[in-house]
N, C-alpha and C positions, 0 to 999 in steps of 0.2 A: 424410241427415246434414247438419247445418248447417255453414255456412262460418264462418270466424273473424269476418268482417265482420258476418254476421247475429248472431252471439253477442255481439259488441261492442255492436251496436245494441240488442239485448235488455237487455244490462247497463245501458246508459245509460237506457233507459226504466224499468227497475226502480229504479235509483238515484233517478230523478226522482219516481217514485211513492212511494218510501220518504220522501223529503224532504217531499213534500206531506202525506203521512199524519202524519209527525212534527209538522209545523207545525199541522195540524188538531187533533191530540191535545193539543198544548200549549195551544191556544186554548180547547179544551173544559175542560181541567184548570184553567186560570186562571179561567174563568167559574165553575166549581164552587167554587173557593177564595173568590172574591169573594162568591158567594151565601152560603156558610157564614159568612164574616166578618160580613156584613150581618145574617144571621139571628140570630147569637149575640152580636153586639156586640163582636167581637174588634177590637182596635186594633193599630197598628204596634208600639207600645211593649210590648204584651202578647206579641206574636209574634216580636219581633226576635231573641231569643236562640235561637229554635227554627228559624230559616230560614238557608239558606246565604247567603253574601255576595252572589252575583250579580255583575253587571258593575260596573266601577269608573267612577264619574262624575268628570268633570273639573271 
C-alpha cells in the first residue's frame, strides 16, 4: 500500500506529464493549422470570424 507522500509525488509527476503533453499537442495542432492555411491560401481576414478571441494584446 502506498503512503500519502508517495501518492502526492505520483500526482505531481502525472500533472507535469499532462502539462507537457498538452503543450506538445497544442504545438502540433498549430503546425497543422499553419500547414492547411498555407496549402489553401486562407488569410486572417477569411478566418477571423471563425476563430475564438484568444489573448488580449496591450
